[in-house]
N, C-alpha and C positions, 0 to 999 in steps of 0.2 A: 330737543336738533339745536345745533350753530351750524350758522353759514361758514360755508368752504370757501376758501377760492376757484374756482369755479360752479360749482351749486346752483342752482339756474334758478331763479322769484319764484315762482308762481304767479298763475296767468288769480288777477282775481278781478269782483264790480262789489266798487265802494262809491256813496253821494261826496261830489269834490263839493271845493268850495264856494261854486256854482248854483250848487245844488240840482245836478245832478247825478243820476248816477253812473255813473264811466267804469268799460271791463279797459282796464292796465294798457293787455296789450295790442286793445285796437286804436288806440293811441299814439301810440312808438310810430317812430319817422323810419328808423333805420338807419342812425343812429350811435353813440353812445349815449347813456346816461344816466343821471348822474338825478340820488336820491336818497331825500334826508329822509333819515325814520324819528321822530321828534313827540318826546311827551313831558309832561310835567310842568314848570315855571311857564306865562305866555314871554315871558320877559326876556329868555335866553334861548326859546325859537325863535322867536322874530328878530333877535340880534342874529342869529344861521339865516333866514333871510335877507339880510340884512347883505352878507358875507357874502351869504352868493348873486348879489344883487350888484355885489364891485366889482365880480366877476362871469360876469354874461358876457364878456365881449372876448375873453378867453374861452369858458364854453364854447361860443357859437360859430367861432373861431376854427374849432375841435371837430361839427357838427353837434353839440353834442342838448342835448334835454333834460330837466329839470321840471323833477315830482315830489312831492314832500306825502310824507305818512304821518297823519297825527292825531290823538285825543279827541281832537274840537275844534272846528272849523276858525269857528265865531274866533284863537285865541288867537290867531294870525291877522297880522293890522300891516305886514306888512306887503306890498302888493310888485311879486314878479308878471308881468302879462304873461310871459308865453309860457310860466309853467300850471297846472294840474297841483290840485293840492285835494290828497284824500281824508277822509274820514275814518277811522277808524273805533269809532264807537268802544265795541267790544272787548277788540285789544288783541286777536289769537295772531291776526297779522304782522303786530308791533311786537310783536315777544318773540316772534321767524328773527322778523327786521337786525333785529335788539338783540338777539343773545348771542351770545360771547363775546357780549360788552365790554371793557376793561375802564369805560367812563364812568364816568362821577353818578352813581343811582340808576348808570346801564338808558337814561334818561334821552341818550343824544347818538344818530351815528350818520355820520353820510357812510350811502355805499356806491363806488364806480360799476358798471357793470354795464358788459359786454351789449350789441342792441340785437341778440338773443337771449337777453338778461339773466344774460351768468353774470358771476359777482370773479372782477374784477382785483379789486382791494376795496378793501371795509375800512373806518377812520375813525373812532371814537371820536369822538367831543368834546375835551371840556374845555379850551378857548378857541371858542369861531372863529375870529382873525383868524390865529396863527391854523389850524387843526386845519379849513376849510381852504383857507390859501394854500398850503402846502399840498394838500388832497388832490383840486387839481394840476400842480406843479407835478403829483404822480404820475398824475392822466397824461399827463401832455410828453410825460415820455416813453410814456410805456405805447402810445398812437405814434411816436417815433420811433420807436426801436424798428426798426429794417425787415421790410418783410418782402418776402416772395414780389413780384412785377405782375399786376393785375391782365390777364388776355382775358381774349373772347374767346370762347370756346361756340364750337356748331355743330360737336358731339360726343357727349360723355357716356357716364355709363352712373343708373342711379343710386348712388352711395353717399354715404353721410360722408363730410370729414368734421371732424370734433376735439377742437386742444383745449388744452388743460382736462383732459380726462382723470391724469393720480397729477400726483403733483413727482417732482426726480427724484427728491427722497424717494418714496417707497417705488420709484425704476429704479434704483441702485440697491435695493434691497432687491428684487425679484434678480436683478444681476449676480447679483450672489451669492445665493437661490441654486444658477441657476449653476455658478462654478465649487461648488461646493461639491453638486449631487445634480448632473444628466447623462443619456443615454442614447444610442443610434437612435435621428427618428423616427417613426414608425407612419402605415396609411391606411387603413382602414374598406377590405375589402367586401363589404357586406358583410359580414361574418366578423370576423378577429382582424385584429393587427398584429402588423408584423411588416418588419424593412422591407422596402423594394426600392435601391438605389435606379430604376428606370423611371422611377414617377418621383422621390423627393431623396435627396441627399443633402437633412443638417443633424443639432444633434439637441436635443429637449431635455427640459426639466418640468413633469409636472405639479403644481399645486397640490399638495397632501398638507398642509399645515391649518389644520379648520379657523384659526385665530385670524391668519391669514385672509387667506381666504376668507372668510367673512369682510375683514376689509379690504379687498377688492370690490367686491362684489355687492356690500355700503356705499361705496364711494361711486365708482361705474353707475351704478341702478338708478342709482335714482335723473341721475343725468341724462343715460341716454334714454331713457323710456318716454322724456315727457316728446322725444326729438323725436320717436317712433309715429307716434304718434299724429303731430305734427305734421312731417316729411310724407309719412305712408299711409297715414288716417290709419295704424293699427294701435290699438289699446289692449288686446288680450296681455296676462299675466305672461307674465314665462319665464326660465328658469335657465342657469347659470350651469352648459355643461360638463367645463370645466376649466380650468387657465392654465394653461402649457405656456411656460416661455422655449423660447426656440434661437439660436445661436447659427448665422449666416456668416459663415472663413469666408476670405478671397482664399486663404489657404487651402481651405480640399474642397473649391471649387462648387460649395456648398449653394441652390438650384430648387425649387418646390415650382413640375408643371403645372400647366393648365389643365384644372383642376374643377368640383364643386363641391360642397359640401354637404349636399343633402346625400348620399350615394345609401347611409345605412335607414332600414328601416325599423326598428330595434323603437323608435324614436325619431320626433322628425323637430328637424333647426329647422328654426326660421329665416334667423340673420346671423353675422359669425362678425367678428370684432378683430381687427386689425390696430397690435398697438403699442407702436417705434418703443424705445427704451435705450435707448445712445444716438446719438448722432457723431459725425465724425469718422464717416463711412464712405465708399464712394458707388454705385449701384444699388442697389435692393432693396428696389420701389415693386409695388405692388402692378400690376399691367388686367382690363379686365378684356379679352379680343376681343368680343363679342363689343365692346364698342368701344372704337378705334385704337389710338394709337397713343395717347396720353396715359401719366405713366403717374401714382400716386407717391409721395413721401413723405405727410407729416413728423410733426418734429417729437422732438421725445418729450415721451405723454399727452401723443396724441395718436386721433386712432382711424380707425376707415370703418364703418357699418355699413354691411351690404346683407343683400338679400343672397344663403347659399345655395342658392340656383342658382347667381350669379358664372359665369366660365371666370375662374383668373389665374398669376402663380405670383411667383414673386420674385422675380428677379434675380441675377446671381449677384454679389455683390461679388464688386473689382477690389476696390481697395478697403483692407479695415476689415471690422466684424462687428454684425450687424447683432441685437440684439432686439424679437418682439416676441409678445407676446397674444397670442389667442385668444377667440374662448367659443362660442355658441351660443346661442339664446332657443329653447325649445320650450315647445308645449308641456 
């Protein structure tokens, strides 16, 4: 397995340089994470920590934390007082962190993680001074990108919003699949699927290509499962019922009225996911009428995950065309 943008670093417990056995996610303070995976010659490892030390003013200004994972903590003589260095003698975690690296000997990599331990960027290191400074500059660029303003919510749905569930290339390929093959959207009345314009009006493409199905499942499955466990204390293994690409267009006045997704009796749907595939339209938000007036509109490649018991509605697109992939996670 190679780490990709959007993948989550697993929780781990390893001894640290100070002699304590620490659990990684208990040490996080909610900011971005700079994680150096380093093994091999002590000189190269310490050069990396020296360069990270020279970047601490910038890292602190970004609210970042620095961590290290190395095969032998006795190699690390450079002192970064605010960082924790973990010792991975068996190398299993290091193998994962260094996977896919094209750095010389696959021994040095800087991983930039969001506060939820998900990969933002990866930098194989061949020249510590150049590569580490470039990575911190790139991190600043990510954090400086325009973001929706923070809001104080007094009431909201128990739903997860997750970025980087799939990349824009896969979003585009799914839209292309819809353009080549789609039909009028259908709803299930508990026994069968059929069009019903009083409840839903859109057009849909069901992903039947087994290779594409596996690609989607293997990408989003490992990203969603840890969040279900952490946010909802839900550890049961689930399967994806199907992946369906839906289109909502302003010229057709498409919509999906308030409904719940656990009507079917033949199988137990636990969670639903609505993953947007494009931007550049207006309207089309997801709304949970039971939980106030807040509307949910993730970026392309991001999605909302929620219990199939929640009443929800896809609001009409008022300008342009929205593509979204939906799926259900079932027993």
